[in-house]
C-alpha positions as CSV (number, residue, x, y, z in Angstrom):
1,X,34.0,-37.0,-58.5
2,X,33.7,-33.2,-58.2
3,X,30.4,-31.6,-57.2
4,X,30.0,-27.9,-58.0
5,X,26.9,-25.8,-57.3
6,X,26.1,-22.8,-59.5
7,X,28.2,-19.8,-58.3
8,X,28.6,-21.3,-54.8
9,X,31.5,-23.6,-53.9
10,X,34.9,-24.2,-55.4
11,X,36.9,-27.4,-56.0
12,X,40.5,-28.2,-56.6
13,X,41.5,-29.7,-59.9
14,X,44.7,-31.5,-60.9
15,X,47.3,-29.0,-62.2
16,X,48.4,-31.2,-65.1
17,X,44.9,-31.1,-66.6
18,X,43.8,-27.6,-65.6
19,X,44.8,-25.7,-68.7
20,X,43.7,-28.5,-71.0
21,X,40.2,-28.5,-69.6
22,X,40.0,-24.7,-70.0
23,X,41.2,-24.9,-73.6
24,X,38.7,-27.7,-74.4
25,X,35.8,-25.8,-72.9
26,X,36.7,-22.7,-74.8
27,X,36.8,-24.7,-78.0
28,X,33.5,-26.5,-77.5
29,X,31.8,-23.2,-76.6
30,X,32.9,-21.7,-79.9
31,X,31.8,-24.8,-81.8
32,X,28.5,-25.3,-80.0
33,X,25.2,-25.3,-81.9
34,X,22.7,-22.5,-81.5
35,X,20.4,-23.8,-78.8
36,X,16.7,-23.0,-78.1
37,X,17.6,-22.8,-74.4
38,X,19.8,-19.7,-75.0
39,X,18.7,-16.3,-75.9
40,X,20.1,-14.5,-79.0
41,X,22.9,-12.7,-77.1
42,X,24.2,-15.8,-75.5
43,X,24.2,-17.7,-78.8
44,X,26.5,-14.9,-80.1
45,X,28.8,-14.7,-77.0
46,X,32.4,-16.0,-77.6
47,X,33.6,-16.4,-74.1
48,X,32.7,-19.8,-72.5
49,X,30.4,-19.7,-69.5
50,X,30.5,-23.4,-68.4
51,X,33.1,-23.0,-65.6
52,X,35.3,-20.4,-63.9
53,X,39.0,-21.2,-63.8
54,X,40.8,-19.7,-60.8
55,X,44.4,-19.9,-61.9
56,X,46.1,-18.8,-58.7
57,X,44.6,-21.7,-56.7
58,X,44.0,-24.2,-59.5
59,X,40.3,-24.4,-58.5
60,X,37.1,-24.6,-60.5
61,X,33.8,-22.8,-59.9
62,X,30.5,-23.4,-61.6
63,X,28.6,-20.8,-63.5
64,X,24.9,-21.1,-64.5
65,X,25.0,-24.5,-66.2
66,X,23.6,-27.7,-64.8
67,X,24.7,-31.1,-66.1
68,X,27.9,-33.2,-66.2
69,X,31.4,-33.0,-67.6
70,X,33.5,-36.1,-68.2
71,X,37.1,-35.3,-68.5
72,X,39.8,-38.0,-68.5
73,X,38.8,-40.2,-65.6
74,X,37.2,-37.3,-63.7
75,X,33.4,-36.6,-63.5
76,X,32.4,-33.0,-62.7
77,X,28.8,-32.7,-61.6
78,X,27.3,-29.2,-62.1
79,X,24.3,-28.9,-59.8
80,X,21.5,-26.4,-59.2
81,X,22.4,-23.7,-56.7
82,X,19.1,-24.1,-54.9
83,X,20.3,-27.4,-53.5
84,X,23.5,-26.0,-52.0
85,X,23.8,-26.4,-48.2
86,X,27.1,-25.1,-46.9
87,X,26.6,-26.8,-43.6
88,X,26.8,-30.4,-45.0
89,X,28.9,-32.4,-47.4
90,X,27.3,-33.5,-50.7
91,X,27.3,-37.2,-51.0
92,X,26.9,-39.4,-54.1
93,X,23.4,-40.3,-52.9
94,X,22.6,-36.5,-52.6
95,X,23.7,-36.0,-56.2
96,X,21.4,-38.8,-57.4
97,X,18.4,-37.3,-55.6
98,X,19.3,-33.8,-57.1
99,X,19.5,-35.3,-60.6
100,X,16.1,-36.9,-60.2
101,X,14.7,-33.5,-59.5
102,X,16.3,-32.0,-62.6
103,X,14.7,-34.9,-64.6
104,X,11.3,-34.2,-63.1
105,X,11.6,-30.5,-64.1
106,X,12.6,-31.5,-67.6
107,X,9.6,-33.8,-67.8
108,X,7.4,-30.7,-67.9
109,X,9.5,-28.7,-70.3
110,X,8.0,-28.0,-73.7
111,X,11.3,-28.7,-75.5
112,X,11.3,-32.4,-74.5
113,X,8.7,-35.2,-74.4
114,X,9.5,-37.9,-71.9
115,X,8.5,-41.5,-72.3
116,X,5.5,-42.8,-70.2
117,X,7.7,-45.1,-68.1
118,X,10.6,-43.9,-65.9
119,X,11.9,-47.1,-64.4
120,X,15.4,-48.6,-64.4
121,X,17.3,-46.4,-62.0
122,X,20.0,-48.2,-60.1
123,X,23.0,-47.5,-57.9
124,X,25.4,-47.8,-60.9
125,X,23.6,-45.2,-63.0
126,X,24.9,-42.3,-60.9
127,X,24.9,-39.2,-62.9
128,X,22.2,-37.2,-64.6
129,X,23.6,-37.8,-68.1
130,X,23.6,-41.6,-67.7
131,X,20.0,-41.6,-66.6
132,X,19.0,-39.5,-69.6
133,X,20.9,-41.9,-71.9
134,X,19.1,-44.8,-70.3
135,X,15.6,-43.3,-70.8
136,X,16.5,-42.4,-74.5
137,X,18.1,-45.8,-75.3
138,X,15.5,-48.0,-73.7
139,X,12.6,-46.2,-75.2
140,X,14.2,-45.9,-78.7
141,X,15.3,-49.6,-78.7
142,X,11.8,-50.8,-77.8
143,X,10.2,-48.5,-80.4
144,X,12.5,-49.5,-83.2
145,X,12.1,-53.2,-82.3
146,X,8.4,-52.9,-83.1
147,X,8.4,-50.4,-85.9
148,X,11.3,-48.7,-87.7
149,X,10.3,-45.3,-89.2
150,X,10.1,-45.4,-93.0
151,X,9.1,-42.6,-95.4
152,X,9.2,-41.9,-99.1
153,X,12.5,-40.5,-100.3
154,X,13.6,-39.6,-103.8
155,X,15.9,-42.3,-105.3
156,X,18.1,-42.2,-108.4
157,X,18.8,-45.6,-109.8
158,X,19.5,-47.6,-113.0
159,X,16.7,-50.0,-113.8
160,X,15.9,-52.4,-116.6
161,X,12.4,-50.9,-116.7
162,X,10.9,-47.5,-116.4
163,X,9.9,-46.4,-112.9
164,X,8.9,-42.9,-111.9
165,X,10.4,-40.5,-114.4
166,X,13.4,-40.9,-116.7
167,X,16.5,-38.8,-116.0
168,X,17.2,-38.1,-119.7
169,X,20.5,-36.2,-119.1
170,X,21.9,-39.0,-117.1
171,X,20.6,-41.7,-119.5
172,X,22.2,-40.0,-122.5
173,X,25.5,-39.3,-120.7
174,X,26.0,-42.5,-118.8
175,X,24.0,-45.1,-120.6
176,X,23.1,-44.4,-124.2
177,X,26.6,-43.0,-125.1
178,X,28.3,-46.0,-123.6
179,X,26.1,-48.7,-125.3
180,X,24.2,-49.4,-122.1
181,X,20.8,-48.4,-123.5
182,X,19.1,-51.4,-121.9
183,X,19.6,-49.6,-118.5
184,X,17.3,-46.7,-117.8
185,X,18.3,-43.9,-115.4
186,X,15.1,-43.3,-113.3
187,X,14.1,-41.0,-110.5
188,X,11.3,-42.3,-108.3
189,X,10.0,-42.2,-104.7
190,X,10.8,-45.2,-102.6
191,X,9.6,-46.2,-99.1
192,X,12.9,-46.3,-97.3
193,X,14.3,-46.7,-93.8
194,X,17.5,-44.8,-94.8
195,X,16.0,-41.4,-94.1
196,X,17.1,-38.3,-92.2
197,X,15.3,-39.3,-89.0
198,X,16.9,-42.7,-88.7
199,X,20.3,-41.2,-89.7
200,X,19.8,-38.7,-86.8
201,X,19.1,-41.6,-84.3
202,X,22.2,-43.5,-85.5
203,X,24.3,-40.3,-85.2
204,X,23.1,-39.6,-81.6
205,X,23.5,-43.3,-80.6
206,X,27.2,-43.3,-81.8
207,X,27.8,-40.0,-79.9
208,X,26.3,-41.4,-76.7
209,X,28.1,-44.7,-77.1
210,X,31.4,-43.0,-77.0
211,X,30.5,-41.2,-73.8
212,X,28.5,-43.6,-71.7
213,X,30.2,-45.8,-69.0
214,X,27.1,-47.7,-68.1
215,X,27.0,-51.3,-69.4
216,X,23.2,-51.4,-69.8
217,X,23.2,-48.2,-71.7
218,X,25.9,-49.5,-74.0
219,X,24.0,-52.6,-74.7
220,X,20.9,-50.6,-75.6
221,X,22.8,-48.3,-77.9
222,X,24.5,-51.3,-79.6
223,X,21.1,-52.8,-80.2
224,X,19.9,-49.5,-81.7
225,X,22.9,-49.4,-84.1
226,X,22.2,-53.1,-85.0
227,X,18.6,-52.3,-85.9
228,X,19.7,-49.3,-88.0
229,X,22.7,-51.1,-89.6
230,X,21.3,-50.4,-93.2
231,X,21.0,-46.7,-92.4
232,X,23.7,-44.4,-93.8
233,X,26.2,-42.7,-91.4
234,X,25.5,-39.0,-91.8
235,X,26.0,-36.2,-89.2
236,X,22.8,-34.4,-88.5
237,X,22.5,-31.1,-86.7
238,X,20.0,-30.3,-84.0
239,X,18.3,-27.8,-86.2
240,X,17.8,-30.4,-89.0
241,X,16.5,-32.9,-86.5
242,X,14.1,-30.4,-85.0
243,X,12.5,-29.7,-88.4
244,X,11.5,-33.4,-88.9
245,X,7.7,-33.7,-88.7
246,X,5.6,-36.8,-88.4
247,X,2.1,-37.9,-89.3
248,X,-0.2,-37.5,-86.2
249,X,-0.5,-41.3,-86.0
250,X,3.3,-41.5,-85.4
251,X,3.6,-39.3,-82.3
252,X,5.7,-41.9,-80.5
253,X,8.6,-40.9,-82.8
254,X,8.4,-37.3,-81.7
255,X,9.7,-38.4,-78.3
256,X,12.8,-39.9,-79.9
257,X,13.3,-36.8,-82.1
258,X,13.1,-34.5,-79.0
259,X,15.6,-36.5,-77.2
260,X,17.9,-36.3,-80.2
261,X,17.6,-32.6,-80.3
262,X,18.3,-32.3,-76.6
263,X,21.5,-34.4,-76.9
264,X,22.7,-32.6,-80.1
265,X,22.0,-29.1,-78.7
266,X,23.5,-29.6,-75.2
267,X,26.2,-32.4,-75.6
268,X,29.7,-31.9,-76.8
269,X,32.3,-34.6,-77.4
270,X,35.9,-33.6,-78.0
271,X,39.0,-35.7,-78.7
272,X,42.6,-34.5,-78.8
273,X,45.4,-36.7,-80.1
274,X,43.3,-39.8,-79.3
275,X,44.4,-39.5,-75.7
276,X,42.6,-36.6,-73.9
277,X,38.9,-36.9,-74.1
278,X,36.1,-34.6,-72.9
279,X,32.3,-35.0,-72.9
280,X,29.9,-32.4,-71.6
281,X,26.1,-32.3,-71.3
282,X,25.1,-28.9,-69.9
283,X,21.8,-27.0,-69.6
284,X,21.3,-23.3,-68.6
285,X,19.2,-23.7,-65.4
286,X,17.4,-20.3,-65.6
287,X,15.8,-21.4,-68.8
288,X,15.0,-24.8,-67.6
289,X,13.2,-23.2,-64.6
290,X,11.2,-21.0,-66.9
291,X,10.3,-23.8,-69.2
292,X,9.4,-26.1,-66.3
293,X,6.9,-23.6,-64.8
294,X,5.4,-22.9,-68.2
295,X,4.8,-26.6,-68.8
296,X,3.6,-27.2,-65.2
297,X,1.0,-24.4,-65.4
298,X,-0.1,-25.6,-68.9
299,X,-0.6,-29.2,-67.8
300,X,-1.6,-29.0,-64.2
301,X,-3.5,-25.7,-63.7
302,X,-7.0,-25.8,-65.2
303,X,-8.7,-22.7,-66.7
304,X,-5.3,-21.0,-67.4
305,X,-4.0,-20.5,-70.9
306,X,-0.3,-19.6,-70.8
307,X,1.5,-17.8,-73.5
308,X,5.3,-17.8,-73.4
309,X,7.8,-15.1,-74.5
310,X,5.1,-12.8,-76.1
311,X,6.7,-10.8,-78.9
312,X,5.9,-7.6,-80.8
313,X,5.8,-5.2,-77.9
314,X,8.6,-2.7,-77.5
315,X,9.8,-0.3,-74.8
316,X,10.6,2.5,-77.3
317,X,8.9,4.0,-80.3
318,X,11.7,3.0,-82.7
319,X,11.1,-0.6,-81.7
320,X,14.7,-1.3,-80.7
321,X,14.2,-2.6,-77.2
322,X,11.8,-5.6,-77.2
323,X,9.8,-6.6,-74.2
324,X,9.3,-10.4,-73.7
325,X,7.8,-11.4,-70.3
326,X,8.3,-15.1,-69.5
327,X,4.6,-15.8,-69.3
328,X,1.3,-14.1,-69.9
329,X,-1.5,-16.1,-68.2
330,X,-5.0,-15.7,-69.6
331,X,-7.5,-16.6,-66.8
332,X,-10.5,-15.7,-68.9
333,X,-11.7,-12.8,-66.8
334,X,-8.2,-11.2,-66.6
335,X,-4.6,-11.6,-67.7
336,X,-1.5,-11.9,-65.4
337,X,2.1,-11.3,-66.3
338,X,4.3,-14.0,-64.6
339,X,8.0,-13.7,-64.7
340,X,10.3,-16.5,-63.5
341,X,13.4,-15.5,-61.6
342,X,15.8,-18.3,-60.9
343,X,17.4,-16.5,-58.0
344,X,18.1,-17.4,-54.4
345,X,15.8,-15.0,-52.4
346,X,16.3,-15.1,-48.7
347,X,13.6,-14.3,-46.1
348,X,15.1,-11.5,-44.0
349,X,12.7,-9.9,-41.6
350,X,14.9,-6.7,-41.6
351,X,14.8,-6.4,-45.4
352,X,11.8,-4.4,-46.5
353,X,12.4,-5.5,-50.1
354,X,12.2,-9.1,-48.9
355,X,15.0,-10.0,-51.4
356,X,13.2,-8.6,-54.5
357,X,15.7,-6.8,-56.8
358,X,15.0,-3.2,-57.7
359,X,15.9,-4.0,-61.3
360,X,13.3,-6.8,-61.3
361,X,10.8,-4.3,-60.1
362,X,11.6,-1.8,-62.9
363,X,11.4,-4.6,-65.4
364,X,7.9,-5.7,-64.2
365,X,6.7,-2.1,-64.2
366,X,7.7,-1.7,-67.8
367,X,5.9,-5.0,-68.7
368,X,2.7,-3.9,-66.9
369,X,2.6,-0.5,-68.6
370,X,3.4,-1.7,-72.1
371,X,1.1,-4.8,-72.0
372,X,-1.6,-2.9,-70.1
373,X,-1.8,-5.7,-67.5
374,X,-2.0,-4.5,-63.9
375,X,-1.4,-7.9,-62.1
376,X,2.2,-9.1,-62.1
377,X,3.7,-12.2,-60.4
378,X,7.3,-12.7,-59.7
379,X,8.0,-16.5,-59.2
380,X,11.2,-17.5,-57.4
381,X,12.3,-21.1,-56.4
382,X,12.6,-22.1,-52.8
383,X,16.0,-23.5,-51.8
384,X,16.9,-26.7,-49.9
385,X,17.3,-24.6,-46.8
386,X,14.1,-22.6,-47.2
387,X,11.2,-23.0,-44.8
388,X,8.0,-24.8,-45.9
389,X,6.0,-21.7,-46.4
390,X,5.3,-19.9,-49.7
391,X,6.8,-16.5,-49.0
392,X,4.7,-13.7,-50.3
393,X,5.6,-10.1,-50.8
394,X,3.1,-7.6,-52.3
395,X,4.2,-4.3,-53.8
396,X,1.6,-1.8,-55.0
397,X,2.5,1.0,-57.5
398,X,0.4,3.8,-58.7
399,X,1.3,5.0,-62.2
400,X,0.8,8.8,-62.3
401,X,1.3,8.8,-66.1
402,X,-1.6,6.3,-66.6
403,X,-4.4,8.0,-64.7
404,X,-3.1,6.7,-61.4
405,X,-3.7,3.1,-62.5
406,X,-2.8,0.8,-59.6
407,X,-0.2,-1.9,-60.5
408,X,0.1,-4.8,-58.2
409,X,3.4,-6.7,-58.2
410,X,3.6,-9.8,-56.0
411,X,6.6,-12.0,-55.4
412,X,6.4,-15.7,-54.4
413,X,8.8,-18.5,-53.6
414,X,7.6,-21.8,-55.0
415,X,8.2,-25.4,-53.9
416,X,10.2,-27.2,-56.5
417,X,12.2,-29.4,-54.1
418,X,11.0,-32.3,-52.0
419,X,13.4,-33.1,-49.2
420,X,11.7,-36.5,-48.8
421,X,12.8,-37.6,-52.2
422,X,16.1,-39.4,-51.5
423,X,18.1,-42.0,-53.3
424,X,16.7,-44.7,-51.0
425,X,13.1,-43.8,-52.0
426,X,14.1,-43.5,-55.7
427,X,15.8,-46.9,-55.7
428,X,12.9,-49.0,-54.5
429,X,11.6,-50.0,-58.0
430,X,8.9,-47.4,-58.3
431,X,8.4,-45.3,-61.4
432,X,10.8,-42.3,-61.0
433,X,8.2,-39.6,-61.2
434,X,5.8,-41.3,-58.8
435,X,8.1,-40.1,-56.1
436,X,7.2,-36.5,-56.9
437,X,3.4,-36.8,-56.6
438,X,3.4,-35.0,-53.2
439,X,5.6,-32.2,-54.6
440,X,3.4,-31.9,-57.7
441,X,0.3,-31.5,-55.6
442,X,2.0,-29.0,-53.3
443,X,3.2,-26.8,-56.2
444,X,-0.1,-27.1,-57.9
445,X,-1.9,-25.8,-54.7
446,X,0.6,-22.9,-54.4
447,X,0.1,-21.8,-58.0
448,X,-3.7,-22.0,-57.7
449,X,-3.6,-19.8,-54.6
450,X,-1.3,-17.4,-56.4
451,X,-3.4,-17.1,-59.5
452,X,-6.9,-17.3,-58.1
453,X,-6.7,-15.7,-54.7
């Protein structure tokens, strides 16, 4: 097992598989679906960004993606850089605790609805991907066992009686002209389980079954395929799956749909000559961090109405350079621009900038002027080696071009890691997210102080 932290450490990789892995990652990058987690420029980029390949030393280095790559018999864990501690070796138990944090962050993301229960973690289910498969397969199996989704679909069929409307062209061509006038070609709506949603579930279940190594996960996935045996095999894209809508009374199916979108957008399975196999599930961490904070503020902080990625405001008059701050927070009596920065900011007493990038400052100033909002918050994550205090750095700017308006830009480091959450605490049978109650309350208190001070 190889553990790589974003942009931090390096790891040796077998020379005989080195070039194959690089070719496969290049190929799956080019074939990847457009993802809601990437911006438009990244969706157009042609050079893969999953891993760096250091050819002189046959070593791998991680870029900005978090997740897992299964290649041959090797598992490569790509882990968030904020968990990197150069002074200690990363154990399998550490990886499991890190993966549980990523799942907790994802539970607040708007792009994914998690089930209400989060039990079933065990020592065998080691990587982040297997845990996600478990949550999806267990929830989906239980849901389908009680109610399989059905909807009206248009069906074309030959009947001995008229149902719906007659397809006269087909009736004349295929029936009347061949002496089969007793059969009527009809087009009608039928309440069917063979619909695009169930086809999507079946497609995802087969994809995951080919990649999972966990016996319980495989049993759950086989059960799903058995329940959907009468459903057609049809490849469904993430975009097609995302467009499926449900009656408000069937919101439980939305959870399954969102899981399917997550797997279809961020999972890649690749086979070569039936011998070399690769599977990857990867998420860009900077967008997960942004989405996590948006969802956390929306669900946990009262009296705040967050708006994400506001559009329609431009830096220039020709409307070429758009401005899209991560969050605009409406507190009722005022608005705040909040921009998430997934960067490792170090507290150096000799650094007057306190780790805040000058480019970040220019960007925030442009946001403040164009959106006419004078209160700006920069939100950074604490790292595993950070102290327990919420670092605060306040920068005041007077804009001479706007009647000396005072713009207040403040930078904070937020607690999104709980060092007390270990594999031992996670493996004691409690619900997974119950372990994060203390962290949830701590982060909630920090954000309340930041927004309402």
